[in-house]
C-alpha positions in Angstrom: 0.0 0.0 0.0 1.3 3.5 -0.8 1.3 6.4 1.5 -1.4 8.0 -0.8 -3.6 4.9 -0.4 -3.1 4.8 3.3 -3.9 8.5 3.7 -7.1 8.0 1.7 -8.1 5.0 3.8 -7.7 6.8 7.1 -9.3 10.0 5.9 -6.2 12.2 6.0 -4.2 14.2 3.4 -1.1 12.7 2.0 0.9 15.7 3.1 -0.4 15.3 6.7 0.6 11.6 6.7 4.1 12.6 5.5 4.4 15.3 8.2 3.4 12.7 10.9 5.9 10.2 9.6 8.7 12.9 9.6 7.8 13.9 13.1 6.8 17.5 12.1 3.2 16.9 13.2 1.5 15.1 16.0 -1.2 12.8 14.8 -4.8 13.4 15.8 -6.8 10.7 17.6 -8.7 10.2 14.4 -5.4 9.6 12.5 -4.1 7.3 15.2 -7.2 5.2 15.2 -7.2 5.0 11.4 -3.6 3.9 11.3 -4.2 1.3 14.0 -7.2 0.0 12.0 -5.5 -0.1 8.6 -2.1 -1.3 9.7 -3.4 -3.7 12.4 -1.1 -2.2 15.0 -1.5 -0.6 18.4 -0.2 2.9 18.9 -1.9 4.0 22.1 -1.8 2.2 25.5 -4.6 2.5 28.1 -3.5 4.5 31.1 -4.4 3.2 34.5 -5.5 5.5 37.2 -2.7 6.6 39.6 -3.6 6.5 43.3 -3.3 9.9 44.9 -2.1 10.2 48.5 -3.9 12.6 50.7 -2.0 14.9 53.0 -2.9 12.7 56.0 -1.3 9.7 54.3 2.0 11.5 53.5 4.6 11.2 56.2 5.5 14.7 57.5 9.2 15.7 57.5 8.7 19.1 59.1 6.9 22.2 58.1 6.0 22.8 54.5 5.9 26.1 52.6 2.2 26.3 53.2 2.8 26.1 57.0 5.3 29.0 56.9 4.1 31.5 54.3 1.5 34.2 55.2 -0.2 35.7 52.2 -0.7 39.5 52.4 -3.7 40.7 50.5 -3.9 44.2 49.0 -6.5 46.4 50.7 -9.0 47.8 48.3 -9.4 51.6 48.4 
């Protein structure tokens, strides 16, 4: 299959496909899905949720910037 044929099959311009291949352009999700479908490859990986620790779960190693800084607010005239 030529690049022109591939571009047509995935619904992109030939020049767009060339730019993606050369690294001058990031592919859109539509282009990625089309490439995956036509080339029978996987380009994207599912991302698992990352657990977030709350401030209570994080071990304290002394005062933080938030404990020390006092924010002064400008008085309105």
